[in-house]
N, C-alpha and C positions, 0 to 999 in steps of 0.2 A: 851387126858384124860379129863373127865368132871371136872369142877372146884370143884364140891361137892364130888368127888370121895375120898374115904378113903384109896384107894390102892396107895401105894408108886409107883410113876412112874418109879423108878429105877428097879422094877421087870419086867417091860415090855421090849420087844425087842426094841433096839434103832431104828431099821428099821421101826417098827410099829409107834413109836413116830414121825419118819420122815414123814410117810404118813399122819399122823393126822395134820401136819402143812401145807399141800398143800391147794390150793384154788380151788374152782370150776371155771374152765376156759374153753375156747374153746377146747384145747387139751384133757381135761378130759371128756368133753361132747362127743367128737369124739370117745374116748376110750369106753365110755358106749354104744354108737351106735354100734361100732364094735363088742362088746361082745354080744349085743342083736341080731344083724343080724346073727352072727355066730351061736348062739343057735338056731335061727329059721331055718337057712339053714341046720343045723345038723338034726333037727326034720323032715325036708322035704326031707332028704336023698341027699342033695346037698353038694358039696365040699365047704370048707370055702371060703367066698367071699373076705377075707382080702388079700391084695397084699403086697409083701415085700416093705417096705419103704413108703407106702401110705395108709392112712386110708380110709376104705370103706365109711365113712361118707362124704368124699369129692366127691364121685361119684354122679352125678346129679340125679340118680334114688332114692337116699336116702336123698336128700335135704329136702323134706317135713318132713320125720321122724326126721332128725337132728333138724329141727326147732321146732318140737313137743317136743322133749326131752329138748331143751333149754327153751322153754316156761314153761313147767311144773316145771323144777328145779328152774327157776327164780321166778315164782309165788308162789311156795310152800316154797321158801327160804330153800331149802334142804342143810343140812350140809354135810361136808366130811365124818364123821363117818356113817351117813345114806347111803351115796352114796357107801361107801366101802362095807357095808353089802348088799346093793342092788346087787352089782357085785357078791358077794359070792352066793346069792340066784339064780341069773341067771345061774351061772356055775353049781350050784347044781341041778337045774331043767333041765338043758340041755339034759341029757340022757333019761329023762322021759317025755319030752314034746310030745304030740300027737296033731298035727295040721291038721285039715281037710281042711280048707280054708286059703289061704294066706292073704286075705284082713284084715288089721288091726292087724295081728299077732304080728308084732314088737311092736306096741303100747301096746298091751295087755300084752305081756311078760314083757316089761319094767315097766308098771304100776303095775302089780301084784307083782313084786319083790320090787318096790319102796314103795308101800303102806304098805306092810307087814313089810319091814325093818324099816320104820318110826314108825309104831305102836309098833314094838318089842323093839326099843331103847328108846322111849319117853313115859313117863306117860301121858303127855298132848300132843295130836296130832291132826291133822286135821280130821274132820269128812268127811264121804264119799261125802256129798253134796259139801264140800269145794274142795275135790279132783276133783269132776266133773267140778267145776268152773275153776280149774287150767288147765284142759285139753282143755276146750272149745268145746269139741265134744261129750264126753261121759256123760250120765246121772247118777244120784245117784245110781239107781238100777244096771246100767252097772258096776259101780265101785265095788259094793257089789258082783256081780257075778264073776268079774275078780279076786277079792281077794279070794273068796271061791275056785275057780278053781285052782288058783296058790297054795293055801295051800294044796290042795289034791295032786297036782303034787309033792310038797315037802314032802308029807306024814306027815305034821305038824312038821317036823324036823327043828327047827329054831335056835338051839344053834350055836354059832359062836366061833371059836378058833382063836388064833393069827395066826396059820399056814394057816387057811382059807383066812385071809386077806392078809398075806404076799405072797400068791401065785400070787398076782397082783403087788407086790412091784417092780420087775424089769421093768415091762412095764410102770408102772406109774412114776417111778423115772426118766426114760428116757425122758418122755414128760412133767413132771411137776416140777422137781427140777431144779433150775437155771443152774447149771454147766452142768448137763447131757442134758438139753433141748437145750442149745447152741450147744453142740456137735452134737445132733440129727439133728438140723436144718442145720448145715453145711454139714452133711452126705446127707440129702435130697437134698440140693442144688447141690451137686455133682452128685447125682444119677439120677436126672430128670431135664429136661429143660422145662417141662410144667408148666404153671401158675396155682397155687392152686386155687380151687374154694372158699376157705375161707381164709381170711386174719386176721392178728393179732388183728385188731380192730373190727372185725365183731361181737364180742359178745355183743357189746353195741347197736346194731341195733334192731329194732322191728322185731319180728318173723312174717313171712307172714302167711296168712290164711292157715289152714291145709287142705291138700288133703290126701288121702290114701298114705302110706309111699312110695309106688311105684306101677306100674302096677303089679309087682310081690311081693308086700309086704304082707299083713298079717292079720290073726285072729287065735285064739287058737282053741281048739277042737270044737267050735260051730260056726254057721253061724250068730251070733248075729250082728245086725246092729249097727252103731256107737252110736245111742241114743235109749234107751228104752222109748217108749211113756209113758208119765205120765197120770194117770187117770184124 
């Protein structure tokens, strides 16, 4: 709850307040990647890519996209409330997405939801030129187009309820809350003998240069190149 809020925190769901206390971390980033990839796969008519007990973000095909998400969230200093609303918008857009080309689709869906969530929640927010810098690959006009396209997909329905956010509570609490996270890690250790591609300390490393999220990755309903040439 924002420090300046006049609403008594006691009227909010304890589960919601619990979510607001989590930190942006590697498991949270992987969850955002999973939700984005799942939305794109749904739009492309493919089955969910998520596998039981293992994040799709740990698959080598999605390493560049995971690094992209990490870089944008870090450079933009995105808060947990903004990230929670981003997840809501991705899920809300999922049944309505129309993707003609896969290239850059994951990046565009993620950015569209994130930019709109950040502007919806904050009176003072980043300008599109600053978002372009945060991505390292998209231009200012690209960000504007991505934002407009995503708003149309949402039909400009931006309102958020507690239930919208709490739909992610179970998944996020397992990976982000200390007690549940330790239980989840023990479960994964028993379920697989393979070495994970990401380790606990990896979130402090520098993100590699971006390539398209995968040979099978992404673009929304247009064939827009990564950067719109400036005049």
